[in-house]
N, C-alpha and C positions, 0 to 999 in steps of 0.2 A: 498761649498758644497764636494769638493774632499775630505776634512778631516773625513767626516762622511759618505761617501763610501769608504773610507781603512777601517776604524773601521767595518763597518759591512762586508766588504772581510773577514778583519782578524777576526771576531768573527765567523763566517761561516768557516774558513779553521784550526780555532780552534775545532769547533764541529764535522767536518767531522776526526779529527784524533783521537777525543775521538770514536768514531762510528767506526773507522777502527780498533782500541784496542780492542774493544768491540764484533766484529760482530764474532768471533769466538765462543765465550760462547752463545751470542743471536745471531743467525742465522736470525730471522726475523728483525734485523736493517738494513738488505742489502738492502733493497728497498729504506727504507728510504735513505741510504747515497748514493746509486744511485743517487737518485734526487736532493738531495742537491749539489751533485759534479759537475752534470749536470747544475745547478743553479748558482753555482762556477762559474765557465766556463762562461757562460752568462754575469753574471756581470761585470766578468775581462773584457771584450769585449765590454762593452755598451757605447756607444757614450754621451759624455757632453754635454751637453747643454748650450749654451752662453749667455741665460736670464733667470735670477732664478726667478721662478714665485712660487707662494702660492703652486699651485697643486703638483709642483717638490717637494717641501720640506714636503708636507703631504705625498708624496706615500714615499719618502725616510723615515721619521719617521716613517710611518707604519711599512715597511719591520724591521728596528732596534728593534721596538716594537716586533715583530712575530719572529727575532732570537733571542731576551733575553729572551722571555717567553719559547720557544720551550728550551734555553739553560739550562732554572733552573729548567724544568718538565726534561731535559734526566740526570740529576745530579741527581734527586730524585730518579728518576727509577734504575739509577744504584744505588744506596745505597741501593735498595731493596724495594720500595715502590710499590705495583701493579697498576701501572697507563700508562700501555703499550698504550690502547684507547684515553686517552688525550694527549699521544705523539702522536701518528699518527694524529689526529683533528690538533696537533697544528702543527703538518707539511705541514697539506694543507694549512692552514692559513697562514702559512707561503709560500708557494708557488704561494697561489694567491696573496700575497699581492706583490709577487716578479713580477708577470704576469702583477698587476695593473699598478707598476714601469714601467717597458718594454712599458708598451701601453700609460703611459702616454709622457714617453722620445719620442716615434715616433711622437706621436700627437705634441709635442713642437715643434720637430725638423722641422717637416712638415711645420708648421704656421709658425715657425721663418724664414724660406727659403720663405714663401710664402710674408710676412710683410717685409724680409729685401729687396727682389729683388722688391716689389715693386712700391718704388720711382724712382729706377734706370731705370727700363721698360718706367713707365710712363712719366719720363723725355727724355728719346729717343725716344718715341712713340710722343710727341709732336716736339722735333726737325727735326723729319721727315718730321710731317706734316707741320710744319712752311715754311722747305726748299723747299717742293711741292709746297704749298701754294704760296708764295713769286716767284719764277721761275715760276708760270704760271700765274698770275695777271700782275708780270713786267718782261717784254721779256729781259731786258738789266741790270740786277742787276750788279752793281759794282763789280770788283774783290777782291775787297778787302772781301765784304758783302757775295760772294762763298765761300771764302779762312774760312770766319770765320764760316757762318754755316756747313760745312765739318769738321772742327777741333770742332764744338760742337756736332754733332754726332759722331766721333770718341771717345770724353772724354765718353759720354754716353754709348759707346759700351763697352770700357775698365770699366766704371764703373759695369753695370749688369755682367759682368765678373767675376769679383774681390769681389763682391758684399756678396758671402758665405765664403770668403778664408780671405779676407781683408776689412774686413768690414769697418771700419775707413778713409782707403785709398778710397776705393770706393766712400763714401760718400763727403770726400774732393774731389775729381775728379767732382761729382753733383756741388759742389758749384764753380768750374771752367767753367765748362758746362753752368751754368747759368750767372758767371760772363764775359763769351763767348758774350752768345744771348745779355746780356746787353750792352755791348759793340759794336754789331756789329748793334743792331736795334737804341742805339743813334747816332752812326756814320751816319749809313744809313737815318735817317731824317732828320740830322743835315745837309746832302748834300743834299738832296730834299726840305730843305726847310720847312717841313713841323711840323706839332705839333707830339709828340708821340704817336704811336698808343698804343692800348692795349696788341699788344704781349711783348712791352717792359715792361709793368705793370707784362705780367706771365713770364718773363724772372726775373725780380724782386721778385716775388715771389718766385721761383726756389729759387734763391740765398737764401732766409730769410730760408727756410724749410730746404733746405739744412745744412745749418750753425744749425740748429736744430736738423736733424737727426744727424749729425757731433759729435755735443756737447753729443746727447743722448748716443749714440756708445761708445765715448772715456769714459763715463763716468761708463758705466756697465762692459764694459772690463776691467775697471781699475784696479789694486790690490788691492788699499784703498777700493776700494768699496767689492771686492770680500772676503777681511779679516774681512770687518763691516759684512758680512752676514754670514762667517764661525766663528766667535766670539759668534754672536746672538744664532747659532745653538748650540755651544757647549755649552756655558750659559744652553741654552732649554734642552739638552740632560742630562748633570750634574744634573737639577733641577728634571727631571723624574727620572733618576737613581738614586738619594738621596730620593725621594718619595716612588719608588720601594724598594728600603733599608727598610726604616721604616717602609712598610706596611707588608714586610718580617717576620724582628724583632716581629711587635706585631703578625702576624700569628703564626711566634713559640711560643710565649709566649703564647699565647692562644691555642697552642695544649698542652704545657707542662700544664697549671692551669688543660685545659678538663681531661688530662690523671689522673690528681693528683685528680681532683675532683670525678671521674671516678671509681677508686680505691675504694676510700673513701664511696662512695655510695653502691658501691658490697659490702664492709667489712660491713656494716650498714643495707643494704635490702635485700642484694641477687641477686638473678638474674633481679629481677624488678629494681634495684635501677639505672640502667642509664636512665630507662625510667622516673622513677620521678625527675632524676637529669635536665632530657630535658624539662620536665614540669618545674620544678622551676627556671631554666636558662630562657627560655620562658616568664614568668610572668615578672621575675625582669627587661627584655630588654623590655618589653612594658611598664614597669613603667617608663621608662627614664635612666634606668643605662646602658654602654656599656658594652660589650661581656667579657671583663676580669676583670671589677669591682664587674661584674655580680658571675663571677668564684671566685673572692677572696673573697667575702661576703659570699657563699655557704660554700665556705670550712671550713673559720673562725668558724662558726656557728657549722658545722657536726662536724670539729675536737673537739669540746665544749665536742657537745655530745659523741662522742667515748672516749675522755677520762673519763668523770663521769662514763662510763661502767666498 
């Protein structure tokens, strides 16, 4: 996702360069430039999420689409097209999409912190509860058991402190916490010559779940995982750009055909020629022809009419 963010920032920097070069001739672009410059600084300082979700990808792609659309309209405007209103609307939509990206990132980071911290806090809470419970019910705990309880609590505390900084290390400490508790309970019940209690099962579950958390954290933070996501996004962006280019080529071709047909109809039918052209074009499109094929057919027929004159 870093590559897509960098491409968005690069596109925005290029747009701002173009705006800066044209604000003297077109001072009404100053407001747009200032807002986009502010957004650029915010994007550069935007925190990276650890877990890549569909919401985050969709938000990034929406911003990318908004920037691409605004860039296209800006160049059309600078070439002389009277589309300032469309540019202004596009810049508002771009700002809104960036705001949605910020909100998505904020909510994801908050959610990540809660979900990442929850296992460590839960294990720490249980270790403290188990220590107090064991101490109250059993007046004389073996010295080894007391030490093991304190070690488990210490490991769980360190896990809580590290979970949002070194997630894999934090979950590895949870595995160690569970193993310490499991060893402690096995040792205690063995010297007491009692069957293993429910708390032994709890610590075994902590070990099992912590290994799952550790493996998941290792995968989602690995370079291979992120490279796969990056490649998928790159392919998707390339597909979008390719589709957009094809659409733009068709639009340019359609505009050229329309201008040619319009001039032809004005020559043949005068001022009402354009209205007649619209009617004929709509009729052919309604009968199943696409716009460009319909325009070609109209031009071929009416060029023959003009040549007969």
